[in-house]
C-alpha positions in Angstrom: 43.7 70.2 62.3 45.8 68.4 64.9 44.8 64.9 66.3 46.5 63.7 69.5 46.4 60.2 70.8 48.2 58.5 73.6 49.5 54.9 74.0 51.3 53.1 76.8 50.8 50.3 79.3 47.7 50.2 81.6 48.1 52.7 84.5 50.8 54.9 83.0 48.5 58.0 82.8 47.4 58.0 79.1 43.8 59.0 79.9 44.9 61.3 82.6 47.2 63.1 80.1 44.4 63.4 77.5 41.8 64.4 80.0 44.0 67.0 81.6 44.7 68.7 78.3 41.1 68.4 77.2 39.8 70.0 80.4 42.5 72.7 80.8 42.4 73.8 77.1 38.7 73.1 76.4 39.5 70.6 73.6 37.2 67.9 72.4 38.0 64.2 73.1 36.7 60.9 71.9 37.4 57.4 73.0 37.2 54.2 70.9 35.3 52.9 74.0 32.7 55.7 73.4 32.1 54.3 69.9 31.7 50.8 71.3 29.3 52.0 74.0 27.2 53.9 71.4 26.9 50.8 69.1 26.1 48.5 72.0 23.3 50.9 73.2 22.0 51.2 69.6 21.9 47.4 69.5 19.8 47.5 72.7 22.4 45.9 74.9 23.1 46.7 78.5 26.5 48.3 78.8 28.3 45.4 80.6 32.0 44.6 80.0 30.9 41.3 78.4 28.4 43.0 76.0 31.0 45.7 75.1 33.5 43.0 74.3 30.9 41.2 72.1 30.0 44.4 70.4 33.7 45.0 69.5 34.0 41.5 68.2 30.8 41.8 66.2 31.7 45.0 64.4 35.3 44.1 63.8 34.2 40.7 62.5 31.7 42.3 60.1 33.7 45.4 59.0 37.4 44.6 59.8 40.1 45.6 62.2 40.0 49.3 61.3 36.2 49.7 61.9 36.6 51.6 65.1 39.4 54.0 64.0 37.3 54.7 60.9 34.5 55.8 63.1 36.9 58.0 65.1 38.2 59.6 61.9 34.6 60.3 60.8 33.7 61.9 64.1 36.8 64.1 64.1 36.3 65.2 60.5 32.6 66.0 61.1 33.4 68.0 64.2 35.5 70.6 62.3 37.5 71.2 65.5 41.0 72.4 65.0 42.4 70.0 67.7 41.0 66.7 68.7 42.1 64.2 71.3 41.7 60.4 71.0 41.7 57.9 73.8 41.7 54.1 73.7 44.2 53.6 70.8 45.9 50.3 71.3 46.7 48.1 68.2 49.1 49.0 65.5 46.2 49.0 63.0 44.6 51.9 65.0 47.8 53.9 64.9 48.4 53.3 61.2 44.9 54.2 60.3 45.0 57.5 62.2 48.4 58.3 60.8 47.2 57.6 57.3 44.1 59.7 57.8 45.8 62.7 59.3 49.4 62.5 58.2 51.8 64.9 60.0 48.8 66.4 61.9 48.5 63.1 63.9 50.7 63.1 67.0 51.1 59.9 69.0 52.3 60.2 72.5 53.8 57.3 74.5 53.2 57.7 78.2 55.7 55.7 80.2 56.2 54.8 83.9 59.5 53.0 84.0 59.0 51.1 87.3 56.2 48.6 87.5 56.0 49.0 91.3 55.3 52.7 90.9 52.8 52.0 88.2 51.0 49.4 90.3 51.0 51.6 93.4 49.3 54.4 91.4 46.8 52.0 90.0 45.9 50.8 93.5 45.5 54.5 94.5 42.9 55.1 91.8 40.8 52.3 93.4 39.6 50.5 90.3 38.6 46.9 90.7 39.9 46.2 87.1 43.5 46.8 88.3 44.0 43.3 89.7 45.3 42.1 93.1 49.0 42.0 92.6 51.9 43.2 90.6 52.1 39.7 89.1 48.5 40.2 87.8 49.5 43.5 86.4 52.3 41.9 84.5 49.9 39.1 83.3 47.5 41.8 82.1 50.4 43.6 80.3 51.3 40.3 78.6 47.7 39.8 77.6 47.4 43.3 76.1 50.7 42.8 74.2 49.5 39.4 72.9 46.1 40.8 71.7 47.0 44.3 70.7 50.8 44.3 70.2 51.0 47.6 72.1 54.8 47.7 72.0 54.6 48.0 68.2 52.2 51.0 68.6 54.5 52.6 71.2 57.4 52.3 68.8 55.5 54.6 66.4 55.1 57.4 69.0 56.2 60.9 68.0 56.7 61.9 71.6 57.5 60.1 74.8 56.5 61.5 78.2 58.0 59.9 81.3 55.5 59.8 84.2 57.9 58.7 86.9 57.7 61.8 89.1 54.9 63.5 91.0 51.7 64.9 89.7 53.1 68.4 89.4 55.9 67.2 87.2 53.4 65.4 85.0 51.2 68.5 84.8 54.3 70.4 83.7 55.1 67.8 81.0 51.4 68.0 79.8 51.7 71.8 79.5 55.1 71.6 77.8 53.6 69.1 75.3 50.6 71.5 74.7 52.9 74.5 74.1 55.1 72.5 71.7 52.6 70.5 69.7 49.2 72.2 69.9 49.4 75.9 70.9 
């Protein structure tokens, strides 16, 4: 079994990378956010950002920091799929838990855009309201994510680094090269 997860700053293409591979090669994928949404729904909550945040806090408060990666490991093992993709990995505790669970079969990919201006322009192009109104806000968001999740520590544990500075065709080629090297 191979388990692939991606880390990186907001807007670098982590989910795009995972979704591209999942769709192109018909591979199953789960997100830590999916688990949070399932729990919030089972608790009878409307799926608002505030309720999802409260749900995360509730379950991590009751069961510890590794509660969500434990749920991911359980889903993956129950699936019996030979390859599984995981989205939403951020803190070092997530990475360490997945590495401990799957050993050498866990591959962590760091998706990087080296220029914040390029990253911000791409985020604006995707048209999401959550992306903020300026590059300064983007950098504030990055600092907040770092403060909460210590994402740079997770990135240091990556097995593979994919640079997403070029065009979409270059990124597709990098995704396919990754698949050929690590999954096929």
